[in-house]
C-alpha atoms as one frame of an Amber mdcrd trajectory, in Angstrom:
protein
 122.354 100.208  90.522 121.413  99.663  86.867 121.286 102.773  84.718 118.450
 103.398  82.237 119.393 102.748  78.610 118.157 104.707  75.606 115.965 102.357
  73.534 114.663 104.977  71.061 114.973 108.761  70.702 113.885 110.349  74.000
 112.914 106.934  75.426 114.872 105.438  78.322 114.202 102.008  79.753 114.750
 100.805  83.300 114.920  96.998  83.055 113.151  94.542  85.293 115.285  93.936
  88.370 115.942  97.607  89.116 113.341  97.102  91.863 112.531  93.651  93.202
 109.184  92.408  91.918 108.997  94.467  88.712 106.569  92.731  86.331 107.428
  94.945  83.351 110.202  97.442  82.555 109.821 101.138  83.328 110.141 103.681
  80.544 110.874 107.398  80.841 110.252 109.770  77.932 112.877 112.482  78.390
 115.985 114.251  77.225 119.205 113.174  78.960 119.076 116.242  81.189 115.464
 115.607  82.229 116.279 111.941  82.844 119.175 112.902  85.116 116.824 115.125
  87.109 114.372 112.230  87.526 117.195 110.014  88.779 118.429 112.722  91.123
 115.076 113.307  92.873 114.301 109.541  92.940 111.194 109.918  90.780 112.742
 107.288  88.492 112.724 104.889  91.449 109.024 105.610  91.914 108.157 104.689
  88.331 110.158 101.465  88.738 108.059 100.751  91.847 104.916 101.249  89.755
 106.117  98.409  87.508 105.401  95.982  90.377 101.619  96.532  90.259  99.565
  93.390  89.611  98.223  93.161  86.074 100.418  95.928  84.660 101.157  95.548
  80.931 103.700  97.008  78.525 105.765  99.202  80.810 105.337 101.615  83.678
 105.832 104.995  82.029 106.796 108.523  82.963 106.529 111.706  80.952 109.371
 114.284  80.660 107.804 116.430  83.425 108.262 113.565  85.917 108.861 114.497
  89.556 108.311 112.988  92.983 104.706 112.353  93.986 102.507 110.263  96.260
 103.136 106.617  95.273 103.266 107.287  91.551 105.524 110.115  90.408 103.786
 113.114  88.881 103.939 112.343  85.169 103.320 108.633  85.755 101.295 106.383
  83.440 100.386 102.737  84.079  97.955 100.435  82.278  96.626  97.339  84.030
  94.637  94.533  82.399  91.050  94.778  83.658  90.291  91.136  82.821  93.512
  89.598  84.119  93.873  90.743  87.724  94.729  94.349  86.935  94.477  96.779
  89.821  93.513 100.391  90.314  95.647 102.547  92.593  94.434 105.930  93.906
  98.086 107.000  94.016  98.080 106.629  90.234  95.406 109.324  89.930  96.374
 111.675  92.724  94.552 113.736  95.293  93.269 116.418  92.932  91.061 114.057
  90.951  90.169 115.407  87.513  92.586 118.319  87.692  93.129 119.602  84.191
  93.326 122.485  81.761  90.874 124.358  79.548  91.836 126.762  76.759  89.544
 129.513  75.482  90.252 131.288  72.213  89.105 134.801  71.276  88.911 136.991
  68.180  91.058 139.584  69.962  94.524 140.583  68.779  97.047 141.523  71.464
  98.562 144.581  69.810  95.330 145.919  68.338  92.783 145.147  71.062  94.179
 144.115  74.441  97.636 145.549  75.104  96.334 148.920  76.263  93.501 147.320
  78.306  95.315 144.486  80.072  95.838 146.415  83.332  92.094 146.868  83.484
  91.262 143.338  82.318  93.402 141.336  84.764  92.001 142.930  87.972  88.508
 142.547  86.502  89.157 138.832  86.079  90.706 138.582  89.544  87.569 140.044
  91.134  85.362 137.435  89.458  87.429 134.359  90.334  87.153 133.024  93.903
  90.514 131.553  94.883  92.735 130.433  97.720  92.492 127.612 100.261  88.885
 126.821 101.212  86.626 129.649 100.128  83.340 129.733  98.266  82.782 129.325
  94.553  80.588 131.063  91.994  77.757 128.517  92.345  76.550 127.404  95.764
  75.004 123.918  95.754  72.384 122.175  97.860  72.830 118.483  98.718  70.758
 117.294  95.771  72.566 119.655  93.404  75.972 118.320  94.491  74.860 114.848
  93.395  73.750 116.233  90.041  77.130 117.860  89.433  78.885 114.604  90.340
  76.669 112.673  87.905  76.380 115.204  85.073  79.596 117.237  85.060  79.408
 120.227  82.705  75.778 119.476  81.834  74.594 120.637  85.257  75.788 124.278
  85.082  74.651 124.345  81.441  71.146 123.371  82.602  71.323 126.319  85.018
  72.039 128.689  82.121  75.809 128.960  82.651  77.936 128.663  79.534  77.194
 127.849  75.912  75.740 124.588  74.620  78.560 124.292  72.077  81.083 124.185
  74.948  80.256 120.500  75.450  81.607 119.491  72.065  85.174 120.400  72.989
  85.271 119.014  76.522  86.866 115.592  76.986  84.215 112.867  77.454  81.551
 115.247  76.135  81.600 116.973  79.520  80.468 113.922  81.520  82.551 110.932
  82.619  80.510 107.755  82.380  80.356 105.439  85.384  80.181 108.229  87.957
  78.375 107.144  91.125  77.632 110.118  93.397  76.373 107.835  96.176  79.927
 106.495  96.571  81.255 109.961  97.428  81.111 110.570 101.180  78.979 113.144
 102.923  82.176 114.847 104.127  83.536 115.160 100.566  80.231 116.628  99.379
  80.223 118.952 102.365  83.653 120.261 101.380  82.903 120.525  97.659  79.369
 121.905  97.847  80.353 125.539  98.511  83.430 125.513  96.234  82.107 124.960
  92.696  83.507 127.666  90.450  86.669 128.441  92.423  90.327 128.270  91.473
  91.879 126.845  94.607  95.497 127.435  95.553  99.009 126.221  94.722  99.805
 125.928  91.029  96.241 126.594  89.854  95.753 129.705  87.755  93.937 131.554
  85.020  96.271 133.181  82.514  95.665 135.606  79.700  98.125 134.596  76.996
  99.217 135.640  73.523 100.054 133.181  70.748 103.571 134.079  69.629 104.473
 131.117  67.429 102.495 128.755  65.198 104.254 125.465  64.370 101.402 123.642
  62.624  99.205 125.987  60.606  96.626 123.381  59.652  96.037 122.203  63.204
  95.998 125.795  64.481  93.370 126.725  61.909  91.215 123.761  62.955  91.340
 125.057  66.548  90.678 128.668  65.547  94.142 129.841  66.618  96.274 132.535
  64.955  99.490 134.464  65.576  99.068 137.402  67.978  95.744 136.069  69.264
  94.684 136.484  72.902  93.647 133.237  74.620  92.740 132.264  78.182  94.115
 129.182  79.953  92.383 127.772  83.047  94.111 125.235  85.308  92.079 123.854
  88.221  90.590 120.658  89.618  88.085 119.133  92.012  88.980 121.224  95.065
  88.145 119.705  98.508  85.773 117.222  96.884  88.508 115.306  95.082  91.060
 115.547  97.870  88.660 114.160 100.467  87.546 111.366  98.134  91.110 110.281
  97.391  92.100 110.450 101.052  89.212 108.231 102.144  89.768 105.550  99.496
  93.531 105.512 100.094  92.794 104.659 103.726  90.203 102.026 102.870  92.394
 100.291 100.290  95.308 100.379 102.734  93.158  98.477 105.248  92.035  95.919
 102.649  95.439  95.295 101.006  96.780  92.799 103.600  93.766  90.558 102.956
  94.246  90.592  99.158  97.678  88.997  99.086  99.139  92.003  97.239 102.573
  93.320  98.154 104.107  96.489  96.757 107.441  98.161  97.571 105.788 101.412
  98.656 102.708 101.554 100.871 101.555 104.612  98.904 101.018 102.309  95.908
  98.040 100.757  97.694  95.765  99.095  95.133  92.940  96.614  94.670  91.934
  94.385  91.740  89.299  95.825  89.445  86.151  93.827  90.146  86.782  93.916
  93.895  84.205  95.963  95.763  86.569  98.662  97.016  88.254  99.100  93.606
  84.941  99.450  91.799  83.612 101.870  94.392  86.760 103.967  94.049  86.366
 104.116  90.258  82.741 105.266  90.626  83.679 107.929  93.172  86.743 109.014
  91.163  84.615 109.499  88.051  82.142 111.565  90.062  84.913 113.815  91.405
  86.240 114.106  87.844  82.825 115.413  86.759  82.994 118.005  89.532  86.380
 119.176  88.196  84.965 119.606  84.680  82.015 121.597  86.005  84.417 123.689
  88.080  86.446 124.740  85.031  83.177 125.466  83.229  82.184 127.951  85.950
  85.635 129.559  85.757  85.126 129.901  81.999  81.987 131.888  82.745  84.033
 134.189  85.003  86.595 134.759  82.248  83.947 135.531  79.638  82.238 137.930
  82.012  85.482 139.801  82.735  86.233 140.214  79.022  82.653 141.272  78.262
  82.686 143.962  80.951  86.151 145.233  80.012  85.426 145.470  76.294  81.730
 146.345  76.694  80.727 143.579  74.294  79.096 140.161  74.779  81.561 137.279
  75.029  79.850 135.719  71.999  80.907 138.671  69.856  84.469 138.286  71.184
  84.603 134.700  69.898  85.437 133.219  73.305  84.798 129.562  72.506  86.381
 126.519  74.141  89.322 125.098  72.200  89.503 122.035  74.455  89.227 120.909
  78.076  91.246 117.899  79.198  91.997 116.292  82.570  95.416 115.035  83.590
  94.593 113.185  86.857  92.290 110.247  86.047  92.150 106.502  85.479  90.147
 105.465  82.406  89.107 102.086  80.985  90.374 102.023  77.385  91.196  99.386
  74.767  94.695  98.820  73.357  96.478  96.061  71.522  98.965  94.270  73.767
 100.973  91.280  72.512  98.736  91.051  69.460  95.460  91.008  71.402  92.977
  93.801  72.121  92.676  94.220  75.877  90.620  96.380  78.215  93.062  98.376
  80.280  92.737 100.692  83.258  95.053 103.512  82.203  96.249 105.575  85.162
  97.393 109.074  84.204  98.767 111.141  87.054 100.090 114.433  85.764  99.801
 113.071  82.225  97.395 114.035  79.442  95.422 111.736  77.189  96.649 112.309
  73.624  94.503 110.481  71.077  95.788 110.514  67.507  93.855 111.472  64.356
  90.518 109.777  63.577  89.959 108.480  67.113  86.252 107.846  67.687  86.120
 109.971  70.847  87.354 113.146  69.144  85.046 115.972  68.022  84.570 115.952
  64.252  86.609 119.151  63.840  89.640 117.493  65.454  89.495 114.032  63.877
  91.858 115.062  61.032  94.488 116.498  63.392  94.326 114.541  66.660  93.289
 115.541  70.147  94.308 118.995  71.390  96.673 118.794  74.364  96.916 121.918
  76.540 100.288 122.279  78.300 100.745 125.074  80.844 104.241 126.278  81.574
 105.344 127.837  84.822 104.128 131.288  85.771 105.980 133.754  83.553 107.097
 131.241  80.918 105.601 129.836  77.726 102.663 127.438  77.453 101.874 125.175
  74.510  99.110 123.609  72.489  99.984 120.160  71.153  98.048 117.414  69.385
  98.067 113.690  70.050  99.597 111.227  67.603  99.306 107.616  66.492 102.730
 107.220  68.064 101.220 107.931  71.483  98.825 105.012  71.014 101.740 102.715
  70.174 104.276 103.959  72.707 102.510 105.490  75.716  98.887 104.294  75.867
  97.871 107.581  74.191  99.516 109.726  76.861 101.815 112.737  76.880 103.074
 115.368  79.341 100.849 117.738  81.337 103.075 120.725  82.101 106.560 121.831
  83.025 106.928 119.697  86.153 108.445 120.914  89.397 112.218 121.052  89.689
 112.296 122.529  93.197 110.190 122.180  96.348 107.908 125.022  97.406 110.046
 125.598 100.496 113.234 125.877  98.436 111.525 128.178  95.932 110.457 130.620
  98.670 114.038 130.871  99.902 115.274 132.215  96.552 112.947 135.174  96.215
 110.088 136.768  98.145 106.622 136.973  96.660 106.864 140.752  96.245 110.270
 140.455  94.559 108.810 137.953  92.123 105.829 140.217  91.494 108.156 143.085
  90.567 110.227 140.776  88.368 107.186 139.509  86.442 105.712 142.968  86.047
 109.091 144.135  84.762 108.685 141.541  82.014 105.308 142.933  81.028 103.116
 140.437  82.925 100.210 141.906  84.897  99.234 140.074  88.105  95.899 140.178
  89.871  96.010 140.831  93.605  97.233 137.660  95.305  98.665 136.241  98.506
 102.071 137.673  97.703 103.852 135.689 100.432 102.949 132.437  98.666 103.593
 133.643  95.116 107.243 132.598  94.980 106.270 128.952  95.619 105.208 128.910
  91.964 108.095 130.955  90.549 109.363 130.031  87.065 112.702 128.869  88.474
 110.876 126.237  90.564 109.889 124.365  87.387 111.585 122.507  84.569 111.946
 124.162  81.166 108.553 123.508  79.564 110.031 123.951  76.080 112.465 121.095
  76.741 109.606 118.952  78.098 107.522 119.580  74.986 110.478 118.939  72.660
 111.063 115.584  74.369 107.433 114.565  73.811 107.658 115.599  70.172 111.005
 113.840  69.759 109.538 110.654  71.213 106.606 110.891  68.788 103.874 111.014
  71.445 102.581 114.514  70.635 103.244 117.339  68.183 103.575 121.077  68.796
 100.887 123.322  67.296 101.382 126.705  68.992 103.291 128.505  71.732 101.798
 131.164  74.011 103.359 133.714  76.350 101.587 135.045  79.454 100.528 138.691
  79.717  98.150 138.442  82.689  98.027 136.041  85.649  95.372 135.243  88.265
  96.885 132.822  90.802  95.126 130.511  93.218
C-alpha cells in the first residue's frame, strides 16, 4: 500500500488511489512519530476514506492528534463545496456536538495566593459541578426553556442572570450559532438534555485548575490577560445527552436515505447527504441547536467555577478577575468562505476533534484579538501540560483555518485500565502535586496520561506546519473529572 510522502514540514500527503474513489488527496499534519501512530491504528485509512465524499475540495485533512473515530477519525477536517454537490456527514462532527473548551483567567498568582488553598478549592469546585453519566445540571429547564437554549446559546443563561455580559465577547460565534432550529431537535433529545444543562458529563470531560508556567508569545499573552505563574481554569465539556441523541437520530435517517441518493462511500459510518437536500439541511439546523446547548452548558460550568473561587477566597469573582479568555468548539460543521482554485467558494467545513483557528484581522474575531489571531485552547491529558495557541494565516491557506484540539488518544480505555487502577493513578497524580476532587475512582485510569499522545509534540507539529502558534503552557494543579 502507498506510503504518505512529506510535502512540506509536518505535512504528509496520501495520494488519490490509496482508497478507491478518492476525489482529493488526504493530508496529515504530524511529526513522523505521530504519523506512524496514525498508520498503525488505521486512522490514516479513515482520513483517506473521507476523501471520497462528494463535493470535497482541497484535501481531506487530519490534525496531529488524529485517532480512530466514528466514520471520520478524531482530528479530521473536510470541506465540501456547498454550491457544487457538497455533502454534510454527521460522522464528520461526532456524537458530542459542540464539545469544546473554555479558558478562564484570574488575577491570582499560584505561589502567592492559591498554593496553600488548593486542597480547599478543588473539593469546593467538585461539590458545585454535577458530573458523571446522566445526572442533573445546575439549571433545570422546562420544555419552552429548552427551545430557548437551543436557539440562543449563552444568551439564555445570561438573561436568567447567570454570568457576565462581557462573557459573550470572547465566546466563538458571539455565544450563539446562527441557523439553529430547535424544532428540528427531537422530543427525546430535549427530554435527555433538559435536566442536564450545567453538568460536566463523563469520560474525558473535566474542569482543571492550572498554572501558567511558560509564556512563548508575550504580546499575545498580554492581549489575553495571561502572565507567568497565573492561575487559570480550563473547562472541557459538550452537549451531553442532547447532542448524542441528535447525532444518533440523524445518522440513522441519513443511512436510510443514502441508497436513494446515488452516493456510495467506503465506510457506512461516512453516511452523508447533499447540502440543500431536506435531511442535510435539517441536520445542520439541529446540529447548530445542539451546539448552542454546548455553549450554554460551559457557561453554567463557568458560573460554578467562579462561585467556588469566590467562596474559597471570600471575595466576589469580579474582584478575582475571572473573565473568559475564549470559548471554542471542536465538534461542528460550519459554512465558511475560502479561496479554492482561484475562486471564492462557500464550504461546509467539518471539524471533528479539530479547532477553528482564524488568523489575525479575521472579521469574526473580537477586537482585542484581531491583532494576534484567534485563541485556541488545547487541553492535554490529565496530569500533563495544556496550551494556549493562536490561529495563523497559514491555517487559512493550509487547513481551512483548523488546528488540533488536544492530545489525542493513544490507547483504548480498556487497555488504559489494565495498566493501573484508578486509586493507583490517584496516588500517582497526588504525588506529583495535583489535587483531585472526589471521583469515580474505578473509571479514573481510563483517562490516565499514558493513554494519550504527547500534547507537546502535537502542538509542536501544528506550529511546525504553520497552522497555529504557541502562546502559553499550563500545568494542572487541581482536577475535577467527569
